C-alpha positions in Angstrom: 115.1 106.0 100.3 112.0 106.0 102.4 110.2 102.7 102.9 106.4 102.9 102.6 104.1 100.0 103.3 100.3 99.8 103.1 97.9 98.6 105.8 94.2 98.4 106.3 92.5 101.6 107.3 90.0 99.4 109.2 91.6 96.0 109.8 89.2 93.1 109.9 90.9 91.8 113.0 90.4 95.0 114.9 94.1 95.4 115.7 94.8 91.9 117.1 98.0 91.6 115.1 96.7 89.1 112.5 96.7 91.3 109.4 99.7 90.6 107.3 101.1 94.1 107.5 102.2 93.2 111.0 104.7 90.7 109.6 106.3 93.3 107.5 106.3 95.9 110.4 107.9 93.3 112.6 110.7 92.5 110.1 111.4 96.2 109.7 111.4 96.7 113.5 113.8 93.7 114.0 116.2 95.1 111.4 116.0 98.6 112.6 114.5 100.1 109.4 112.4 103.3 109.6 109.2 103.2 107.5 106.0 105.0 106.8 102.5 103.4 106.6 99.9 104.4 104.1 96.4 103.3 105.2 94.1 102.0 102.5 90.3 101.9 102.7 88.6 98.7 101.7 87.0 100.3 98.6 90.3 101.8 97.5 92.0 98.3 97.5 90.3 97.4 94.2 91.0 100.7 92.5 93.6 101.1 89.8 96.1 103.0 92.0 96.3 100.2 94.5 96.0 97.4 91.9 99.1 98.8 90.3 101.0 97.9 93.5 99.1 94.7 94.4 97.4 92.9 91.4 95.0 91.1 93.7 93.9 94.2 95.6 95.2 93.2 99.1 97.7 94.4 101.7 100.5 94.8 102.5 102.6 96.4 99.7 106.1 97.7 100.0 107.6 100.7 98.1 111.2 101.9 98.2 112.5 104.1 95.5 111.5 102.5 92.2 110.8 99.1 93.8 107.3 98.0 94.5 106.5 94.6 96.1 103.5 92.7 97.2 102.9 89.5 99.2 104.1 89.5 102.8 106.5 86.6 102.4 108.2 88.2 99.5 108.4 91.5 101.3 109.8 90.0 104.5 112.4 88.0 102.5 113.5 91.2 100.7 113.9 93.0 104.0 115.9 90.3 105.7 118.2 89.7 102.7 119.0 93.4 102.5 119.3 94.2 106.2 121.1 92.2 108.9 119.5 90.7 111.9 117.1 88.0 110.8 119.2 85.7 108.6 122.3 83.7 109.8 125.6 84.4 108.2 126.5 80.8 107.4 125.1 79.8 104.0 123.5 76.6 105.1 121.9 78.1 108.2 120.6 81.0 106.1 119.1 78.5 103.6 117.3 76.7 106.4 115.9 79.9 107.8 114.4 80.7 104.4 113.1 77.2 104.2 111.2 77.7 107.5 109.8 81.0 106.2 108.4 79.2 103.2 107.2 76.3 105.3 105.2 78.8 107.5 103.5 80.3 104.4 103.0 77.2 102.2 102.6 74.3 104.6 101.3 75.6 108.0 99.3 78.7 107.1 96.8 77.3 104.5 94.9 74.9 106.7 94.9 77.5 109.5 93.4 80.1 107.2 90.9 77.5 106.0 89.9 76.8 109.6 89.4 80.5 110.3 87.2 80.8 107.1 85.1 77.8 108.2 84.6 79.1 111.7 83.9 82.7 110.7 81.9 82.4 107.5 80.4 78.9 107.3 78.7 78.4 110.7 75.3 78.7 109.1 76.0 76.3 106.3 74.5 72.8 106.3 77.9 71.2 105.9 79.5 73.0 108.8 79.2 70.2 111.4 80.8 67.7 109.0 83.4 70.0 107.5 84.8 71.5 110.7 86.4 68.4 112.2 88.0 67.6 108.8 89.6 71.0 108.6 90.7 70.8 112.3 92.3 67.4 111.5 94.3 69.0 108.7 95.5 71.7 111.1 96.5 69.1 113.7 98.4 67.2 111.2 100.7 70.2 110.7 100.9 71.2 114.3 101.7 67.7 115.5 104.7 67.6 113.2 105.8 71.1 114.0 105.5 70.6 117.7 107.6 67.4 117.4 110.3 69.2 115.4 110.4 72.2 117.8 110.6 70.0 120.9 112.0 72.0 123.8 114.1 74.3 121.6 113.7 78.0 121.9 113.5 78.6 118.2 113.2 76.4 115.1 116.9 76.4 114.0 119.4 78.1 116.2 118.9 81.8 117.0 115.7 83.7 116.2 115.4 84.2 112.4 113.0 85.2 109.6 111.7 81.7 109.7 110.6 82.1 113.3 109.1 85.5 112.6 106.9 84.1 109.9 106.0 80.9 111.8 105.0 82.8 114.9 102.9 85.2 112.7 101.1 82.2 111.2 100.6 80.4 114.4 99.0 83.4 116.0 96.1 82.9 113.6 95.4 79.5 115.2 95.0 81.0 118.7 91.3 82.0 118.4 90.3 78.5 117.5 91.8 77.2 120.7 93.9 74.7 118.9 97.2 76.3 119.7 96.6 75.6 123.4 96.7 71.9 122.6 100.4 72.2 122.0 102.1 73.8 125.0 105.5 74.0 123.4 104.1 75.8 120.4 102.0 78.2 122.6 105.2 79.0 124.5 107.1 79.5 121.2 104.5 82.0 120.1 104.6 83.8 123.4 108.4 84.1 123.1 107.9 85.7 119.7 105.3 88.1 121.1 107.6 89.1 123.9 110.3 90.4 121.5 110.5 94.2 121.6 110.3 94.5 117.8 107.1 92.5 117.8 105.6 94.6 120.5 106.4 97.8 118.5 104.8 96.3 115.4 101.7 95.2 117.2 101.3 98.5 119.0 101.5 100.4 115.7 98.7 98.3 114.2 96.6 98.5 117.3 97.0 102.2 117.5 95.6 102.6 113.9 92.6 100.5 114.7 91.9 102.2 118.0 92.1 105.6 116.3 89.8 104.7 113.5 87.4 103.0 115.8 87.1 106.2 118.0 87.0 108.5 115.0 
């Protein structure tokens, strides 16, 4: 059965790899699964056809046969549980990899997304000067602990896993703020993730879409 995912027709990040379809593309590339991409225009995301796939009108979505999924974390988890390559065989190690996947989404990503929102959308607000350092502090709280846990290890828990894929994807969103550079081991960790051939293919695929739509 053919796997079809959805992605932005015009990604807000301009193809920098921050849109959440890249996480799904990366997981599919790591596990060697062919897939198709259906591009969705912004106005179409709130229309009934897309809302039937994603009740909140976002991307990505995943379709395979009679299965339709939304939420990047759920999609990646489905992929890695069905196809070998991103989850350890040992039950305990597998459980830990899944825990790191959820930690990336539930613990590390929310303050990073909040920081991006403040920096991009609230610069002209009267509360910006006071709010920014508060949000930065919340991000540092997470990154301090994550950097300590990672230490000088290559990956979070043994070989590269779905937990690393998701954590790298999340940390990439902190790069534009400059805060990732405050943690050399985390910056190097992200660079190792970006250097993987599967990531490069996923990134290039999203970049090509945005380059094409920008020129067209």
